[in-house]
C-alpha positions in Angstrom: 145.6 63.1 37.7 143.5 65.2 35.5 140.4 62.7 35.8 140.5 62.8 39.6 140.4 66.5 39.6 137.6 66.5 37.2 135.5 64.1 39.4 136.3 66.0 42.6 135.0 69.0 40.9 131.8 67.3 40.0 131.2 66.1 43.5 131.5 69.6 45.0 129.3 71.0 42.3 126.8 68.2 43.3 126.7 68.7 46.9 126.6 72.8 46.2 123.3 72.1 44.0 121.8 69.9 46.8 122.5 72.5 49.4 121.1 75.3 47.1 117.7 73.4 47.0 117.6 73.3 50.6 119.4 70.1 51.4 118.2 66.4 51.0 115.8 66.5 54.2 113.7 69.5 53.5 113.5 69.3 49.8 113.1 65.7 49.2 111.2 64.5 52.7 109.1 67.5 53.9 105.4 67.8 53.4 103.2 70.7 53.4 100.1 71.3 55.5 98.2 74.0 53.8 94.7 75.8 54.3 92.9 78.7 55.8 91.7 79.6 59.3 88.4 81.4 59.6 85.4 82.6 61.8 85.6 85.0 59.0 89.1 84.5 57.7 91.7 85.1 60.3 94.6 87.0 59.5 97.7 86.8 62.1 96.2 83.7 63.8 99.1 81.5 65.0 98.6 78.0 63.5 100.9 75.1 64.5 101.2 71.2 64.5 100.2 70.4 68.2 102.7 67.3 68.5 101.8 66.8 72.1 98.5 67.6 72.2 98.4 70.2 74.9 96.6 73.0 73.0 99.8 75.2 73.0 102.8 76.1 70.8 105.9 74.5 72.1 109.6 74.6 70.8 110.0 72.5 67.6 106.6 72.6 66.5 105.9 73.7 62.8 104.1 77.0 63.2 103.4 80.5 61.2 101.2 83.2 61.1 98.2 83.2 58.7 98.2 85.9 55.8 95.6 88.7 54.9 93.5 86.1 53.6 93.7 83.3 56.4 96.0 81.1 54.5 98.6 79.1 56.4 101.3 76.5 55.1 103.3 74.4 57.4 106.4 72.3 56.7 106.1 69.1 58.4 107.5 65.7 58.4 105.6 63.4 56.3 105.4 60.8 59.3 103.3 63.4 61.2 100.6 63.7 58.7 97.2 62.4 60.3 99.2 61.9 63.4 98.6 65.1 65.0 95.8 68.0 65.1 96.5 71.4 63.9 95.6 74.4 66.0 95.0 77.9 65.2 95.2 80.6 67.8 93.2 83.8 67.4 95.0 86.3 69.8 93.5 89.3 71.5 94.2 92.5 69.5 96.6 90.9 67.1 94.7 88.4 65.0 92.5 90.0 62.6 88.9 89.1 61.6 88.2 89.7 58.1 84.4 89.8 58.5 84.9 93.0 60.5 88.6 94.2 59.5 89.2 94.6 63.2 91.4 92.9 65.7 89.4 90.2 67.8 88.5 91.2 71.1 89.3 88.0 72.9 91.5 85.1 72.3 90.0 81.8 71.3 91.5 78.5 70.1 90.4 76.5 67.0 91.7 73.2 65.9 91.4 70.3 63.1 91.3 67.0 64.1 94.6 64.7 63.0 92.4 62.6 61.1 91.7 65.2 58.6 95.3 66.5 58.1 96.3 66.1 54.7 99.6 67.0 53.0 98.3 66.6 49.2 95.7 69.4 49.0 95.1 73.0 50.5 91.9 71.8 52.3 93.0 71.8 55.7 90.4 74.3 56.8 90.2 75.3 60.6 87.0 76.8 62.0 84.8 76.6 65.3 82.9 73.8 63.4 86.0 71.5 62.8 86.9 72.4 66.5 83.8 71.0 67.8 84.3 67.7 65.3 87.9 67.2 67.0 86.6 67.7 70.3 83.8 65.1 69.7 86.3 62.6 68.5 88.6 63.4 71.3 85.7 61.7 73.8 86.5 58.4 72.0 82.7 58.1 71.2 82.6 59.4 67.5 84.7 58.6 64.6 85.1 61.5 62.2 82.1 60.6 59.8 80.0 60.3 63.0 81.0 63.4 64.7 80.3 65.4 61.3 77.0 63.7 60.8 75.9 64.4 64.7 77.0 68.3 64.3 75.1 68.4 61.3 71.9 67.0 62.7 72.3 69.4 65.7 72.7 72.3 63.5 69.8 71.4 61.3 71.4 72.1 58.0 70.9 70.3 54.8 72.6 66.9 54.3 75.1 67.9 51.8 76.4 70.5 54.3 80.0 69.9 54.8 80.7 71.1 58.4 84.5 70.6 57.8 84.6 72.7 54.7 85.2 76.4 53.9 81.8 77.8 54.3 83.3 81.3 53.2 84.3 80.0 49.8 81.1 77.8 49.6 79.2 80.9 50.8 77.0 78.6 53.2 75.5 81.4 55.3 74.0 79.0 57.8 77.4 77.5 58.7 79.1 81.0 58.6 76.8 82.5 60.9 76.7 79.7 63.6 80.5 79.7 63.3 80.5 83.5 64.1 78.4 82.8 67.3 80.7 80.0 68.2 83.5 82.0 68.1 81.9 85.0 69.9 81.1 82.5 72.6 84.6 80.9 73.1 85.9 84.3 73.1 83.7 85.3 75.9 84.9 82.4 78.0 88.6 83.4 78.2 88.6 84.6 81.6 87.3 80.8 82.4 89.2 78.8 80.0 92.7 80.5 79.6 95.0 80.2 82.5 95.8 83.1 84.5 97.7 86.2 82.8 97.6 84.4 79.4 95.9 84.8 76.4 97.4 81.9 74.5 97.6 78.9 77.2 94.3 77.1 77.8 93.1 75.0 80.8 92.7 72.1 78.6 89.8 70.6 81.3 87.6 73.9 81.0 88.3 74.1 77.0 87.0 70.8 76.6 84.1 71.3 79.2 83.1 74.6 77.1 83.1 72.5 73.9 80.7 70.0 75.6 78.3 72.8 76.7 78.7 74.4 73.3 77.6 70.9 71.4 75.0 70.1 74.2 73.3 73.5 73.0 74.2 73.7 69.5 70.9 74.1 68.5 70.3 77.4 70.8 73.6 78.6 69.4 72.5 78.4 65.9 69.0 79.9 66.7 70.4 82.9 68.7 69.1 85.9 67.0 69.8 88.9 69.3 72.1 90.3 71.8 70.2 88.9 74.6 70.0 85.4 73.4 74.0 85.4 73.1 74.1 86.9 76.6 72.0 84.5 78.0 74.1 81.6 76.5 77.3 83.4 77.7 76.2 83.6 81.2 75.0 80.2 81.6 78.2 78.5 80.0 80.5 80.8 82.2 78.5 79.6 85.3 78.9 76.1 84.6 82.7 76.4 83.3 83.3 78.0 87.0 82.4 74.5 88.6 84.9 72.2 86.3 88.0 71.6 88.4 89.0 68.0 87.3 90.2 67.0 84.1 87.8 64.7 82.1 86.9 64.9 78.4 83.4 66.5 77.8 81.5 63.3 77.3 82.0 62.7 81.0 81.0 66.3 82.1 77.0 65.7 82.5 77.4 66.5 86.4 78.6 69.8 85.3 75.7 70.6 82.8 72.9 69.1 84.6 69.8 69.3 82.3 71.5 71.2 79.5 72.0 68.2 77.6 70.2 67.2 74.4 68.8 69.4 71.5 66.7 71.3 74.2 69.6 73.5 75.1 69.7 76.5 77.2 67.1 78.6 75.4 64.4 75.6 75.4 64.5 74.5 71.6 
């Protein structure tokens, strides 16, 4: 009888210890997806694993807000690594851009392609550039390696430039400046891209059209040096996005962009 009591007590203790470390599923099977979000580093951006690829945060999707250094860490099912993209929402008047120390004036959406999502390192960096790579891959015309190389060529940056990397930590001024301009253009299209009355729900058709226009004119985006240059880019993008009414990935958007393809872009470069 004494042995039975001791055995029962040991079993209760073991269960208690397991519960104390978060239970079997969370402590032994959960994975962490950690990284940073930037134009400059973005504080209070909402980051989530987009498990149904609709570009919006839904119930049950792992999510959190970034800290003051733009850091996030999601707890996810290991089976979901490499299966779903990570999305970051910069929300108007909430998210703070550490480049300026001020809340962003317009909402915009960034993402990381599913193929780049890793649970083994804290390098899941999300930026306008990783967003462009993700959207190129969504067309079905590019692998991640091909998309990275095509974007690098459009940007006319050095061969060793990592368009998926943390350009802030690496002090890559060319990529940082380009990302700032891309974020400005994204935010400027909020009225066209976000669904009526929302600062967080995008119209996917218009969003992909915007990113298609951005890629087609990436040389001009990087070269924009004045407010007038940015205004010209903003105006022409808005005009063309207004015509997008049907859902297609941006590689089929040529009828909407007309001659705005190739490296010449809007500004004749």
